[in-house]
N, C-alpha and C positions, 0 to 999 in steps of 0.2 A: 808644938810648932806653930800654934796660933799666935800671931803677933798683931800689935797695933802700931800704926805709923802715922805720921803727919804728912799731909800734902796741902800746899797752898796753891790756889788759883790766883796768880798774881794780878796786879792791876791791869796789865796789858790784856790779859784773858778776859777780865770783866769788861773792860772797855770795848773789846772786839765782839762781845756777845757770843762767845763760844764755850761758856761754862757748861752748858747742858751737854754738849757733845763730849766734852772730856769726862764729865761725871758718868755719862752713859758708858763710855769705854771702860772705865774702872769697875762699874757695876757688872757689866757683861763678863768681865774677867772673873767674877765671883767674889769680889771684894765687897765687904759690907760697911756702909757708912754708919758709924756709931756715934759720931759727933759732927755737927756742921754749923758754922756761923759766918756771917759777914762782918768784917772788922776793917776799920780804916786805921792802920797802924801809924803811930806817931814816931818821931825820931828816937825817943827814949826806948820805946818798945823795940824798934828796929835794931838798936844797939844791943839789946838783950838777945834777940833772935839770932843775930849775926855776930855774936861776941867773939867767936874764933877768928873773924876776919877784920876786926877793928883796926889793926895796925897794917893791914895790907894795902898796897897802893890803889887797888880797885874798890876799896870800901865805900868811898863817897858816892860813886855811881850806883853801887848796890843799894845803899840806903836811900838815895834819891828815888830809885826805881820802886822800892817797896812801899814808900809813903806817898806816891803820886796818885793814888786812888784806893778804893776799897779792895780788899782781898777776901776770897772765900777760903776759909780754913776748914779742913775736914780731918777727922780721924777715921782711918780705914782699918778694918780688921779682916784677917784671912790667914790662910796657910802660908807661912814665910812671906808675909805681906810686905815687909821692908824691901827685900830683894825684888819681889814681883813689881812693886810700884816703881822702883828705880829703873828696872828693865823696860817697863812700859813708857816711862818718861823719855828715855834715851839720853844721849850725851848731854852734858850741861851746855855745851856750845851748839846751838841749833844747827849751824852749818855742818857740824860733824855728826849730828844725830841721824841714825838710819831711818829711811822711809819706813812707815808702819809704826814708829814711835810717836808719842805725843809731840815732842819737840821737832821731830823730823817731818811731821805732817802739818804743823801749824806755825812754824817759825823758820827763819832762814838767816838770821843775823849772825855775824862772826865776831869773835873777840876783837879782831883787828879793827872792824868797823866801829864797834862800841868804844874801844880805846881811842881811836882817832877823833871821835866826836866828844869824848869825855863823858860818856853816859854809861849807865848800868846796862848790861845785856838783857834784852827783853826775851826771856826764854820760857814764857808761858807758866811754868810751875816750879815750885820748890818741893822736894821730897826728902824726907829724912834719910841720911846716908847709912846709918847703922843702928844697932839696938840702943846704944847709949844716947846717940842723938835723938832717936825717936822718943825715948823716955823723957829726956829733957824738954824737947819741943812740944810734946803732947801736954806736958805739965805747964808749960809757959802759955800755951794758947787756950787751954781748956781746964776747967775745974772738974773734979770727979763727978759732980752732979750734972754736968753738961754731957756726960758720956752715957750711952745706953746699951742695954743688953736685950737682944731679941733673936729669933730664928728666921732665917731666910730659906727659900726653897733650895738654894745652892748647898746649904749645909746638909740637906737630905742626901744629895749626891756625893758629898765629900766624906761624911761621917757615918752613914748608915748603909 
């Protein structure tokens, strides 16, 4: 049940200076950072990352948003990490995200607002949706040499 998943702290998060708060929340939940790097994605890379959305009407705004500044990419590891991270992030639309989730606490934009302005929705983070996506996305953003193995104090409480 130990999984690895990708989470991106998007440019709006980096620009607002709230990366540390979000990383702390993920670590406090017992998730282990096994890879982390800052990347300024270009449009070609954005097309690879968002390949499933290329033909959708909202794609241009999505691409514009992810390339507007640097992104902090992380691979997190933990028990059922994919589902846990998605739950912690909250609904993709910040307006619909529950209080206590990352998007619910740090964003408030709606799809309607973003669509009306012709912009990508600034929703703080991207998190892999499922095991297949996590495997693809981790491989896209990180090489095997950039991922690490070590023990944390949380593992003592979970496995021993």
